[in-house]
C-alpha positions as CSV (number, residue, x, y, z in Angstrom):
1,M,54.1,-45.3,37.0
2,N,51.6,-47.8,39.0
3,M,52.1,-48.1,42.7
4,G,53.4,-51.8,42.5
5,Q,56.2,-51.2,39.8
6,S,59.4,-50.4,41.0
7,S,62.4,-48.7,38.7
8,R,65.8,-48.5,39.6
9,M,69.7,-47.9,38.8
10,E,72.4,-49.8,40.5
11,T,76.0,-49.4,40.0
12,L,77.6,-53.0,39.0
13,N,81.2,-51.8,37.9
14,E,82.8,-49.0,38.4
15,E,82.4,-47.6,34.7
16,E,78.6,-48.2,33.9
17,E,75.2,-47.6,35.6
18,H,72.4,-50.0,35.2
19,N,68.8,-49.3,34.9
20,W,66.2,-51.8,35.2
21,R,62.4,-52.1,36.0
22,E,60.8,-54.7,37.9
23,V,57.6,-56.3,36.3
24,I,54.9,-57.2,38.8
25,L,53.8,-60.6,37.7
26,P,50.4,-62.5,38.9
27,S,50.6,-63.7,42.3
28,L,50.8,-67.4,41.5
29,I,53.4,-68.8,44.1
30,P,53.4,-72.7,43.7
31,V,52.7,-74.9,46.6
32,V,56.1,-76.6,46.8
33,P,56.8,-79.7,49.1
34,E,59.6,-79.9,51.5
35,P,63.0,-80.6,49.6
36,E,63.9,-84.0,49.7
37,L,67.3,-84.9,51.9
38,D,69.7,-85.5,49.2
39,R,71.3,-89.2,49.8
40,E,75.3,-88.1,50.3
41,S,75.2,-85.5,52.6
42,G,71.8,-85.4,54.2
43,E,71.2,-81.5,53.6
44,R,68.1,-80.3,52.0
45,R,68.1,-79.5,48.4
46,R,67.3,-76.4,47.1
47,G,65.8,-74.9,44.0
48,R,68.5,-73.1,41.1
49,D,67.7,-69.9,39.7
50,I,67.8,-70.1,36.1
51,L,68.1,-67.0,34.2
52,I,66.2,-67.2,30.5
53,A,66.8,-64.1,28.0
54,I,63.4,-63.7,26.6
55,D,61.8,-61.4,23.8
56,H,58.7,-61.7,21.9
57,G,60.3,-63.6,18.7
58,P,59.7,-67.3,18.6
59,K,63.0,-68.0,19.0
60,S,62.9,-66.8,22.1
61,K,59.6,-68.9,23.0
62,H,61.5,-71.7,21.7
63,A,64.3,-71.5,24.4
64,F,62.2,-71.1,27.2
65,D,60.2,-74.1,26.2
66,W,63.4,-76.1,26.3
67,A,64.4,-74.7,29.4
68,L,61.1,-75.9,31.0
69,V,61.4,-79.7,29.7
70,H,65.0,-80.1,29.7
71,L,66.9,-78.0,32.7
72,C,63.7,-76.8,35.1
73,R,62.8,-78.8,38.0
74,L,60.6,-78.5,40.9
75,A,61.6,-75.4,43.6
76,D,63.8,-73.8,40.9
77,T,63.2,-70.0,40.0
78,I,63.2,-69.0,36.4
79,H,64.7,-65.3,36.1
80,L,63.1,-63.6,32.9
81,I,65.1,-61.1,31.5
82,H,64.2,-58.9,28.7
83,A,66.6,-55.9,27.3
84,V,65.0,-52.7,25.9
85,S,66.5,-49.2,24.9
86,S,64.4,-47.7,27.1
87,V,62.7,-49.0,30.5
88,Q,60.3,-45.6,30.9
89,N,58.6,-46.3,27.8
90,E,54.6,-47.7,28.8
91,A,54.1,-49.3,25.8
92,V,57.2,-51.7,25.6
93,Y,56.9,-52.3,29.1
94,E,53.2,-53.4,29.3
95,A,53.9,-55.6,26.2
96,T,56.8,-57.5,28.0
97,Q,54.8,-57.6,30.9
98,G,51.9,-59.3,29.0
99,L,54.7,-61.9,27.8
100,M,56.4,-62.3,31.0
101,E,52.9,-62.6,32.6
102,R,51.8,-65.7,30.0
103,L,55.1,-67.0,30.2
104,S,55.1,-67.3,34.6
105,V,51.7,-68.9,34.5
106,E,53.0,-71.5,31.6
107,A,55.6,-72.3,33.9
108,L,54.1,-72.6,36.7
109,Q,51.5,-74.8,35.0
110,A,54.2,-77.1,33.1
111,A,57.4,-77.4,35.6
112,M,56.0,-76.0,38.7
113,V,58.4,-73.3,39.2
114,K,58.3,-70.3,40.3
115,T,59.3,-66.7,38.0
116,V,60.6,-63.6,38.8
117,A,60.9,-61.3,35.8
118,R,63.2,-57.7,35.3
119,I,63.2,-55.8,32.1
120,V,66.6,-54.0,31.6
121,E,67.7,-50.9,29.6
122,G,70.8,-51.0,27.4
123,D,72.7,-53.0,25.0
124,A,71.3,-57.0,25.4
125,G,74.4,-58.8,25.7
126,K,75.9,-56.7,28.3
127,A,72.5,-56.0,29.8
128,I,72.2,-60.3,30.3
129,C,75.6,-60.7,31.5
130,K,75.3,-57.7,34.0
131,E,71.9,-59.8,35.0
132,A,73.6,-63.1,35.4
133,E,76.6,-61.4,37.6
134,R,73.6,-60.1,39.8
135,V,72.0,-63.4,40.0
136,R,74.6,-65.9,40.1
137,P,71.8,-68.5,38.4
138,A,72.9,-72.1,37.4
139,A,72.7,-71.2,33.8
140,V,71.9,-68.5,31.3
141,V,69.4,-69.7,28.3
142,M,68.8,-67.8,25.3
143,G,67.7,-68.4,21.7
144,T,69.4,-67.4,18.5
145,R,68.0,-64.8,16.0
146,G,69.2,-67.8,13.1
147,R,71.3,-65.1,11.4
148,G,73.7,-67.0,9.1
149,I,77.7,-66.8,10.2
150,I,78.1,-64.1,7.8
151,K,75.6,-61.7,9.2
152,S,76.0,-62.6,13.1
153,V,80.3,-62.3,12.3
154,L,79.7,-58.6,10.6
155,K,76.9,-57.9,13.0
156,G,77.3,-59.5,16.2
157,S,75.4,-61.7,18.0
158,V,73.8,-61.3,21.6
159,S,73.8,-64.8,22.3
160,E,77.7,-65.0,20.9
161,Y,78.6,-62.0,22.8
162,C,77.1,-63.4,25.8
163,F,78.9,-67.1,25.5
164,H,82.4,-65.1,25.4
165,N,81.6,-62.6,28.0
166,C,79.3,-63.8,31.2
167,K,81.6,-64.8,33.7
168,F,79.2,-65.8,36.3
169,A,77.4,-68.9,34.6
170,P,77.2,-71.1,31.9
171,V,75.4,-69.8,28.8
172,I,73.2,-72.6,26.9
173,I,72.5,-71.3,23.2
174,V,69.5,-73.8,22.2
175,P,69.1,-73.9,18.4
176,D,66.0,-72.8,16.4
177,I,63.6,-75.0,16.0
178,E,64.4,-76.2,12.3
179,A,68.2,-76.8,13.5
180,G,67.1,-78.9,16.2
181,E,65.0,-81.1,13.5
182,E,67.5,-81.3,11.3
């Protein structure tokens, strides 16, 4: 493990431990102007946290792009999360780190938002909900696998699990590209 990487275990609920590994992203810190004053209250606006669940598929990338265009604004922070079976697998870590680095650069260029990233261990739906509990984001954004209704009901769906079980933030499920065009 490199010196800059950290791996930890947290206990969020009494019953389960939550293993995770921080992803070290390039230090591209956006120069954000001082937030404006809110007209009604006179208080300074602060950025929001937006959690985006990603994987290496095109539907995940579409959800990320959708969030940048439709949801993110200056001074927000994007929290990228990717669930894996083992956080100690170096090949998976390196591939995911590369993906998260590319997405963080894109987020900075497209929407001037800061990105933090984390790889979590375990079942994807439960891991995403636990991260939402930790971060308390304004929204959780995720794509769909594009499986039909029968397969989703029989095998279960990560997005469906999060939609029903994430209690700490609204879950936005971005339909895949083909569904959006219809």
